[in-house]
C-alpha positions as CSV (number, residue, x, y, z in Angstrom):
1,M,-21.4,25.9,4.0
2,H,-17.6,26.3,4.5
3,D,-15.2,29.1,4.3
4,A,-13.2,29.1,1.1
5,N,-10.0,29.3,3.1
6,D,-10.8,26.3,5.3
7,A,-9.3,22.9,4.6
8,R,-11.7,20.0,4.0
9,A,-10.8,16.6,5.2
10,F,-12.3,13.1,5.0
11,W,-13.1,11.6,8.4
12,I,-14.3,8.2,9.4
13,A,-17.1,9.3,11.6
14,A,-18.1,5.8,12.7
15,P,-17.1,2.3,11.4
16,G,-18.3,2.1,7.8
17,R,-19.3,5.7,7.6
18,G,-17.3,8.7,6.4
19,E,-17.9,12.4,6.0
20,I,-16.1,15.5,4.9
21,R,-15.4,18.1,7.6
22,S,-14.1,21.6,7.4
23,E,-11.0,22.5,9.4
24,P,-9.2,25.8,10.1
25,P,-6.9,27.1,7.3
26,P,-3.5,25.5,7.6
27,T,-0.9,28.0,8.8
28,P,2.7,26.7,8.2
29,A,5.3,27.6,10.7
30,D,9.0,28.1,10.0
31,G,10.4,25.0,8.3
32,E,7.0,23.8,7.2
33,L,5.2,23.6,3.8
34,L,1.8,24.6,2.7
35,I,0.6,21.9,0.3
36,R,-2.4,21.9,-2.0
37,T,-3.5,18.4,-2.6
38,L,-3.8,17.2,-6.2
39,Y,-4.4,13.5,-5.7
40,S,-4.7,10.9,-2.9
41,G,-5.0,7.2,-3.1
42,V,-7.1,4.4,-1.5
43,S,-6.1,0.8,-1.7
44,R,-8.1,-2.0,-0.2
45,G,-5.7,-3.3,2.4
46,T,-5.1,-1.4,5.6
47,E,-7.6,1.4,4.8
48,A,-10.4,-1.1,4.4
49,L,-9.7,-2.5,7.9
50,V,-9.5,1.0,9.4
51,F,-12.7,2.2,7.6
52,H,-14.7,-0.7,9.0
53,G,-13.3,-0.4,12.5
54,R,-11.3,-3.7,12.5
55,V,-8.1,-2.5,14.1
56,P,-7.5,-4.7,17.2
57,A,-7.5,-2.8,20.4
58,G,-3.9,-3.9,21.2
59,E,-2.6,-2.5,17.8
60,R,-4.3,0.9,17.8
61,E,-1.3,2.8,18.9
62,R,1.1,1.0,16.6
63,M,-1.2,1.4,13.6
64,R,-1.4,5.1,13.8
65,A,-0.6,6.9,10.5
66,P,2.1,9.7,10.8
67,F,-0.5,12.6,10.6
68,Q,-3.5,10.8,11.8
69,V,-6.0,12.8,14.0
70,G,-8.3,11.0,16.4
71,T,-8.2,7.5,17.6
72,F,-9.4,4.1,16.4
73,P,-12.0,3.0,15.7
74,A,-13.6,6.5,15.2
75,P,-13.8,9.4,14.7
76,V,-10.5,9.4,13.0
77,K,-8.8,11.2,10.1
78,Y,-6.7,8.5,8.5
79,G,-4.7,8.0,5.3
80,Y,-1.1,7.8,4.0
81,T,-1.1,8.6,0.3
82,S,-1.2,12.2,-0.7
83,V,0.4,14.0,-3.7
84,G,0.3,17.8,-3.9
85,L,1.9,21.0,-4.9
86,V,4.0,23.1,-2.5
87,E,2.5,26.6,-2.3
88,E,4.5,28.0,0.6
89,G,7.8,27.0,2.1
90,P,11.6,26.9,1.5
91,R,12.6,28.1,-2.0
92,A,14.1,24.7,-2.9
93,L,10.6,23.1,-2.6
94,L,8.4,25.9,-3.7
95,H,6.1,24.9,-6.6
96,R,7.4,21.3,-6.5
97,H,5.2,18.2,-6.6
98,V,5.7,16.2,-3.4
99,F,4.4,13.0,-1.8
100,A,3.4,12.8,1.8
101,L,2.0,10.2,4.2
102,Y,-1.0,12.5,4.9
103,P,-4.8,11.7,5.2
104,H,-7.3,12.7,2.5
105,Q,-7.5,16.5,2.8
106,T,-7.6,19.4,0.4
107,H,-4.6,21.3,1.7
108,Y,-2.4,21.1,4.8
109,S,0.9,22.1,6.3
110,L,3.6,19.8,7.5
111,P,7.4,19.8,8.2
112,A,9.5,20.1,5.1
113,T,11.3,16.9,6.2
114,A,8.0,15.0,5.9
115,A,7.5,15.8,2.2
116,H,9.2,13.8,-0.5
117,P,9.8,15.6,-3.8
118,L,8.8,13.6,-6.9
119,P,11.7,12.7,-9.2
120,S,11.6,13.9,-12.8
121,G,9.7,11.4,-14.9
122,V,7.2,10.5,-12.2
123,P,3.8,12.1,-12.8
124,P,1.7,13.1,-9.8
125,E,-1.1,10.9,-11.0
126,R,1.1,7.8,-10.6
127,A,2.8,8.9,-7.4
128,V,-0.2,7.7,-5.4
129,L,1.3,4.3,-5.6
130,A,4.4,5.3,-3.6
131,A,3.2,4.0,-0.2
132,N,2.2,0.6,-1.6
133,L,5.5,0.3,-3.5
134,E,7.4,1.1,-0.3
135,T,5.6,-1.8,1.4
136,A,6.4,-4.0,-1.5
137,I,10.1,-3.1,-1.4
138,N,10.2,-3.9,2.3
139,G,8.4,-7.2,1.7
140,L,10.9,-8.2,-0.9
141,W,13.8,-7.3,1.4
142,D,12.2,-9.6,3.9
143,A,11.7,-12.3,1.3
144,R,15.4,-12.2,0.1
145,P,14.8,-13.7,-3.4
146,Q,17.8,-15.1,-5.2
147,L,18.9,-15.2,-8.8
148,G,16.9,-17.9,-10.7
149,D,14.3,-18.4,-8.0
150,R,10.8,-19.7,-8.8
151,V,8.7,-17.0,-7.1
152,V,4.9,-17.2,-6.5
153,V,3.0,-14.2,-5.3
154,I,-0.5,-15.0,-4.0
155,G,-3.0,-12.1,-4.1
156,A,-3.1,-9.6,-7.0
157,G,-4.0,-6.6,-5.0
158,V,-1.7,-3.5,-5.4
159,V,1.0,-4.7,-3.0
160,G,1.0,-8.3,-4.4
161,C,1.2,-6.9,-8.0
162,L,4.1,-4.6,-7.0
163,V,6.0,-7.4,-5.3
164,A,5.6,-9.6,-8.4
165,W,6.8,-6.7,-10.7
166,L,9.8,-6.0,-8.5
167,A,10.8,-9.7,-8.3
168,S,10.5,-10.2,-12.0
169,R,13.3,-7.6,-12.5
170,I,15.8,-9.9,-10.8
171,P,17.7,-11.8,-13.5
172,G,16.5,-15.4,-14.0
173,T,13.5,-15.3,-11.7
174,D,10.4,-17.1,-12.8
175,V,7.5,-15.1,-11.2
176,T,3.8,-16.1,-11.2
177,L,1.1,-13.9,-9.8
178,V,-1.9,-16.0,-8.4
179,D,-5.4,-14.7,-7.8
180,V,-9.0,-16.0,-7.8
181,R,-10.0,-13.3,-10.2
182,Q,-9.2,-14.3,-13.8
183,N,-9.4,-10.7,-14.9
184,R,-6.1,-10.0,-13.0
185,A,-4.4,-11.9,-15.8
186,A,-4.4,-8.7,-17.9
187,V,-2.8,-6.8,-15.1
188,A,-0.1,-9.5,-14.7
189,D,0.6,-9.4,-18.4
190,R,1.0,-5.6,-18.4
191,L,3.5,-6.0,-15.5
192,G,5.4,-8.7,-17.4
193,V,4.7,-11.6,-15.1
194,A,2.9,-14.9,-15.5
195,F,-0.6,-15.5,-14.0
196,A,-2.5,-18.4,-12.6
197,V,-5.7,-19.0,-10.8
198,P,-5.2,-21.1,-7.6
199,D,-6.0,-24.5,-9.1
200,F,-3.3,-24.0,-11.7
201,A,-0.6,-22.3,-9.6
202,P,2.9,-23.8,-10.0
203,P,4.1,-26.0,-7.2
204,D,7.6,-26.3,-5.7
205,A,8.2,-22.5,-5.4
206,D,11.5,-21.4,-3.9
207,L,9.8,-18.4,-2.5
208,V,6.1,-17.7,-1.8
209,V,4.9,-14.2,-1.0
210,H,1.3,-14.1,0.4
211,A,-0.7,-10.9,0.0
212,S,-4.3,-12.0,-0.5
213,G,-5.4,-11.2,3.1
214,S,-7.3,-14.6,3.2
215,A,-6.9,-17.8,5.1
216,A,-7.3,-19.7,1.8
217,G,-4.5,-17.8,0.3
218,L,-2.1,-18.6,3.2
219,Q,-3.1,-22.3,3.0
220,L,-2.3,-22.3,-0.7
221,A,1.0,-20.7,0.0
222,L,1.9,-23.7,2.3
223,R,1.0,-26.1,-0.4
224,L,3.0,-24.4,-3.2
225,A,6.2,-24.0,-1.2
226,A,9.1,-26.3,-2.0
227,F,11.2,-28.2,0.5
228,E,12.8,-25.7,3.0
229,A,11.2,-22.7,1.2
230,T,10.1,-19.5,2.8
231,I,6.6,-18.0,2.8
232,V,6.6,-14.3,3.5
233,E,3.3,-13.1,5.0
234,L,2.5,-9.6,3.8
235,S,-1.2,-9.7,4.6
236,W,-2.5,-8.0,7.7
237,Y,-5.8,-9.5,9.0
238,G,-6.8,-6.9,11.6
239,D,-9.0,-8.6,14.2
240,R,-9.7,-11.7,12.1
241,A,-8.4,-15.1,13.2
242,V,-6.7,-17.2,10.5
243,T,-6.5,-21.0,10.4
244,V,-3.2,-22.4,9.2
245,P,-2.7,-26.2,8.5
246,L,0.6,-26.7,10.3
247,G,-0.3,-30.3,11.0
248,E,0.1,-31.4,7.4
249,A,3.5,-31.3,5.6
250,F,4.6,-28.1,7.2
251,H,7.2,-29.7,9.4
252,A,8.2,-32.5,7.1
253,R,9.1,-30.0,4.4
254,R,10.8,-27.7,6.9
255,L,9.0,-24.6,5.8
256,T,9.5,-21.1,7.2
257,I,6.7,-18.5,7.6
258,R,8.2,-15.0,7.9
259,S,6.2,-11.9,8.7
260,S,6.8,-8.5,7.0
261,Q,5.6,-5.1,8.1
262,V,6.6,-1.8,6.6
263,G,7.1,0.0,10.0
264,Y,10.8,-0.9,10.0
265,P,13.3,-2.0,7.3
266,P,14.5,-5.6,7.8
267,A,17.5,-6.1,10.1
268,L,19.9,-6.5,7.2
269,Q,19.0,-3.0,5.8
270,R,18.2,-1.2,9.0
271,G,21.6,0.1,9.8
272,R,21.9,1.9,6.4
273,W,18.3,2.5,5.3
274,D,15.9,4.9,7.1
275,N,12.3,5.4,6.0
276,R,13.2,8.5,3.9
277,R,15.8,6.7,1.9
278,R,13.4,3.8,1.3
279,M,10.7,6.2,0.1
280,A,13.1,7.9,-2.3
281,L,13.8,4.5,-3.7
282,A,10.1,3.8,-4.1
283,L,9.5,7.1,-5.9
284,G,12.4,6.6,-8.2
285,L,11.0,3.3,-9.3
286,L,7.7,4.9,-10.4
287,T,9.0,6.0,-13.7
288,D,7.6,2.9,-15.4
289,P,4.3,3.7,-17.1
290,A,3.3,0.0,-16.9
291,L,2.4,0.7,-13.3
292,D,-0.5,2.8,-14.4
293,V,-2.5,-0.5,-14.7
294,L,-2.7,-0.5,-10.9
295,I,-4.9,2.6,-10.9
296,S,-8.3,1.1,-11.3
297,G,-10.4,4.2,-11.1
298,E,-10.7,7.9,-10.1
299,S,-13.3,9.9,-8.2
300,P,-13.7,13.5,-7.1
301,F,-12.8,14.2,-3.4
302,D,-16.4,15.3,-2.7
303,E,-17.6,11.8,-3.5
304,L,-15.3,10.1,-1.1
305,P,-17.9,9.4,1.6
306,S,-20.0,7.4,-0.9
307,V,-17.0,5.9,-2.7
308,M,-15.2,4.6,0.3
309,P,-17.8,2.0,1.3
310,R,-17.9,0.6,-2.2
311,L,-14.1,0.5,-2.5
312,T,-13.6,-1.3,0.8
313,A,-16.5,-3.8,0.4
314,D,-15.5,-7.5,0.5
315,D,-16.6,-7.9,-3.1
316,S,-14.8,-4.9,-4.5
317,D,-12.5,-5.4,-7.4
318,A,-10.6,-2.2,-7.0
319,L,-6.8,-1.9,-7.0
320,C,-5.6,1.7,-6.2
321,H,-8.4,4.1,-6.5
322,R,-7.3,7.7,-7.1
323,I,-9.0,10.7,-5.5
324,K,-8.9,13.9,-7.5
325,Y,-9.0,17.3,-5.8
326,W,-9.3,19.7,-8.7
């Protein structure tokens, strides 16, 4: 049993096992908001590695989410995609829908500066994609695509799909989304980009963005890159080692592999863009209803302990799975 005024939060109790715990009622201080959660989102990238206890020991501090409680591997309250309604706080934000980098929890308080109001035209149901879109924006800034580039994006997870969608909006670009799952062709079509399975992926790409999280995907990226092209690595492998064939044509074709990580904007943007401005850009781009194709399912919050193992399994076909709180 739990008190009706208590908050309820999803915790990773041990690697691969989650549970819902009651917490004291949130009590906002001056300058803070009380938020009632409407939706949160689970995507299969970082959250899968966290849920299964695969954050390397040396990265545990760097990988902390802004409002994480506990430490890796467990017990830990982790998450970064929450959309809710402001029930208490400054008048300018009262009764507004906001996005926050908060774990899966029914209601919570946080500083008003940590909440991002949703622009008009962005429904709360779609706003769960904001964190992934922010990562995709940062990745494309690192990639630096040019007008007319042939762009290949390997890995049709949420971030890969969003990178392909963003790149296709640059005039003259020819964008192909590559994935081993043929059913991702329908997703690519809805986003307005071409699709190919690995054996039929177009070669001689001016830019390759790798987001499959697999060694095979990174090896394919090296094969598809044209002379002096750049491969941007968006995957994060946690504690897994990855074999890269740098002894083949890597040097002869003068290829570049560039890492991308959302913690900081790239150097060219960093002097003018902070994380808040970048998030505002991401939220403003979510007006396109085509992006709803990236919401692959929805479950009630109470079912999250049984849903999370299925979503984060190696054979899961989920994109962004939405958690509903009402």
